C-alpha positions in Angstrom: 12.7 -9.2 15.0 12.2 -6.8 17.6 8.8 -5.9 19.0 9.3 -2.4 17.6 10.0 -4.0 14.1 6.7 -6.1 14.6 4.6 -3.1 15.6 5.8 -1.3 12.6 5.1 -3.9 10.3 1.8 -4.2 11.9 1.3 -0.8 11.1 2.2 -1.0 7.7 0.1 -3.9 6.7 -3.0 -2.0 8.0 -2.1 1.3 6.3 -0.5 0.0 2.8 -1.8 -3.3 2.7 -5.5 -2.9 4.0 -6.2 0.7 3.9 -4.6 1.3 0.6 -6.4 -1.9 -1.0 -9.9 -1.4 0.1 -9.9 2.3 -0.6 -8.4 1.8 -4.1 -10.8 -1.0 -4.9 -14.0 1.1 -3.5 -12.6 4.1 -5.4 -11.9 2.5 -8.9 -15.6 0.7 -8.8 -16.8 4.4 -8.7 -17.7 6.2 -12.1 -15.0 8.7 -13.2 -12.2 7.4 -10.7 -9.3 5.8 -12.0 -6.3 4.5 -10.2 -3.8 7.3 -9.9 -0.4 5.3 -9.8 0.4 4.8 -13.7 2.9 1.8 -12.7 0.0 0.0 -11.2 -2.1 1.3 -14.1 0.0 0.0 -16.6 0.7 -3.4 -14.8 -3.0 -4.2 -14.3 -4.2 -3.2 -17.6 -6.1 -0.2 -16.6 -7.8 0.1 -13.7 -6.6 -2.8 -11.2 -9.5 -5.4 -10.2 -9.7 -6.9 -6.9 -7.1 -10.1 -7.8 -4.7 -8.2 -10.0 -4.1 -5.4 -7.4 -4.0 -8.1 -4.6 -1.2 -9.8 -6.6 0.5 -6.4 -7.3 0.2 -5.4 -3.4 1.6 -8.9 -2.4 4.6 -8.5 -4.7 5.3 -4.9 -3.5 5.2 -5.9 -0.1 7.8 -8.9 -0.8 10.0 -6.5 -2.1 9.9 -4.3 0.8 10.2 -7.2 3.0 13.4 -8.3 1.1 14.5 -5.0 1.3 14.2 -5.0 4.9 16.1 -8.5 5.5 19.1 -7.3 3.2 19.7 -4.2 6.1 21.6 -4.8 8.8 19.5 -4.7 12.0 19.8 -0.9 12.9 17.4 1.4 13.1 18.0 2.2 9.6 16.4 -1.2 9.0 13.2 0.4 10.8 12.9 2.9 7.8 11.2 0.4 5.7 8.0 -0.1 7.6 8.1 2.8 8.7 7.9 4.4 5.1 5.3 2.0 4.2 3.3 2.9 7.0 3.4 6.4 6.1 3.1 5.9 2.4 0.1 3.6 3.1 -1.7 6.5 5.6 -1.2 9.3 3.0 -2.4 6.9 -0.1 -5.5 5.7 2.0 -6.4 9.2 3.1 -6.2 10.5 -0.4 -8.5 7.8 -1.5 -10.7 8.6 1.2 -11.2 11.7 0.1 -11.7 11.0 -3.3 -14.5 8.4 -2.5 -16.3 10.9 -0.1 -16.2 13.5 -3.1 -18.3 10.9 -5.2 -20.9 9.9 -2.6 
């Protein structure tokens, strides 16, 4: 793993892992807010609690890491943590918008 890979995975961990996790848990604890991802809602039996959402996050990250390791070490491989970073940033920003409207 190169230093660029490490930087991208760190950004993915912060945005997709921590940012989405924290803002989702805060958001679904507010009245009238529910998880927007129908797959997460289905797998968690409604709105996710901290434990079930953490498990879903870990499983999804493991799947993305597995996809990363199955690709040859080329620039295409960097698409996996880059996509997670972008997805995490977008979802976290959206969650923050929803939370701010409720405050």
